[in-house]
N, C-alpha and C positions, 0 to 999 in steps of 0.2 A: 504493500500500500504506500509506503514511504516514497518509493521511486516514482510512482504515478503523481505524487504530490510534490515532486521536485527535491526531496530530501537527498543530500549528497552524503553517502555513508562510506565512501571509499577514500583512500589516501589521495591527497591533492598536493601539488608542489608547495614547498615553503618558499616564501619570498619576503623581501624587505621593501616597504614602501619608502621611496626616497623623496618623492614629491607628490602631494595630493592637491589636485585642482578640482574645481567644481565638476568639470566634464570628464576627467580622466585621472589616472595615476601613472607615475613612473615607478616601475618595480625592478629590483635587482634579484635575479634568480641564481641560486647556487648551481654548481655542476650537476648533471643528471645523466643517467643511462637511458637510452630510448630504443625502442624497437620501431622500425619504420619500413614502409613499403611504398615504392613509387610505381605508378601505373597510368595507363590511359583509360578513361572511363569506358571506352568501347570494348575493353577486355571484359567488362562486367555489364554488358548490354546497356551502356550509356550511364550507368549509376556512378556518380562522383564519389559515393561512399563505399564502393565495391571492395576496396582494400580492407575494410573493417573485418570481414570474415577471415582473411589471411592472418591478421594480427590476433583476432580472438581465438583462432585455432592454435596459434603459437603459445598463448598463455593458458589454453585449456578452458576458456570460457564457454565453448560450445561442445565440450566433450573431453576426450583424452588430449592432453597437451601435445602439440606437434613440435616438441623440442627434444634434443638428444638425451636428456636425463631419463625419462620424461618427468618434468616437474611442473606442477600447477603453479602459476604465477598470479598473484592477486591483481584484479582490475584496479586501475587508478583513474582519476579524472584530472584534467579534461582530455578528450581525444582531440588531437590537433591535426588540422589539415591546411594545406597550402597548395595553390595552383601555380604551375609554372609553364611558360611558353615552351612547347615541346620542340626540342632540337634532336629528336630521337633519344632523348635522355630523360633522366628523372624529372613531399608535401607536408601542419597545422593549416589554411587555404589561401593562396595568393591570387591577387586580382590582375586584370588586364583587359585588353580589347577583345575582339572576336576570334582570335587565333585559337588553334587547337592547343589544349593545355594538358599537360601531365599533372597528376595529383600525387602529392606525397602525404601519407597519413602516418601519424606517430602516436604510439602509446608511450607515456613516460613510465618506466618500470619503477616498482616500489624502491624506496630509498635504501633498502637492505643491499641492493646491487650498486656498490660504489664504483665499480669499474666494468667496462664492457665484458671483460673475460670472466667476471663473476656470474653473469647471466647465462642461462642454458643456451646452447647453440640451436638455432632454428633448423628444423628439418626442411622446410621450404626455402630454397635459396633466394626467393624474392624478398624474404624478410631479412632485413639487415639490423644488426645491433651496433650502436655507436655511442660514444660519449659526447656530450655537449658541455662545453665549458661554461663558466659564469657568463650570464647575459643580462642585458638591460632592455626593457620594453616599455613603450607607452601603451597603456591598456584602458579600454573602455568596456565596461560590463553592461549587459543588457539581457532582458528576459524575452520570452516568445520563441517562435521558430526562426532559425537563422536562414531565412531565404536569401537568395543572391541579392535581391533589391535592398533588403534591410542591411545586410552585411556591407554592401557598397556604400550606403548612406553613412554607416558608422565609421567606415574606413576614411571616407572623405572628411567627415567632421573631425576625426582624430588627427588626420594629417594637418588640417588647418590649425588645430589647437597646438600641436607640437611645433609647427613652423612659427606660429605667433609667439610662442614662449621660448624660442631659440634652441630647440632640440634638433639635432641632425639625424635624419632618418637614414639608416644604413642597410635597409633591406625591405623586402616585400612583406605584406601583412600575413598574419597567421590567424586562423579561427580556432578557438578552443570551445568545445561543447562538453558540458558537464553531465548531461542527463541522457538516459536512453530515449529512443524516439517515442515511446508510449507515455512519457511524462506529459501531463496537461500543459499545452503551450504557454499559458501565462506564468507557469511555475518553472519553466526551463531557465537555466543559467548558461549564458554564452559570454565569450570575451573576444574582442578583436584586439590583437597584439601586434604592434609595429616595433621592430628593433631600432634602438637609438644608441648613439654614442654616449 
C-alpha cells in the first residue's frame, strides 16, 4: 500500500545541500557504484524505459539474480535515466532535439558496495558496473508523472535559474524517478538533475 501512496522505503543516495534557493538546490553527492545499461528504445519496441528489466534482472528484483554470485541486491531509488544523441554508442534522461537518442538507465547500488569490484559481476554483458566519483548537481524536485513535456519544462526552468545564479553547467540533465509506475501520480517523487561545476 505504501508504494501506491508514494512512500519511499528503499535506500536513497546521501547528499549535502550546498545551496538552497526557492526553485532548486545545489547538492554534493559522494562517490557511488552504479549498474547501468545503454540502449536504443527500438530494442524494446520503442519503450524508453526498456532497460529497466535488464537492471532489475541483474539485482534479482524480478526473480533469480542475473549476476555471477548469484546475489540478490536491494533496490534503491531513484532510477536515473539520460538520453543521448546516438552516434552508434551509448543514460538518468538527457534532452535534445528530434534526433535518434540512446538511453542510459542507472541503478545506484546500495552503499555497502564501495567499489565496482565489490558488486557481483552481471551475467548480461549489456549491464555495466562502474564507479562514479563525487559530483555536484543543480536539482529540482517535482511530483506527478515525469512526461517528456513536464521534464522539458523543469529542465529549462532549472537551466535558467542556474545560469542566473552563476553556476556553470557541465553536462546534460538526468531524470531521477523514485517510485514504481503504479504509484498514484500526484504522490510520485521525481528530480531533474543538471551537473554543475
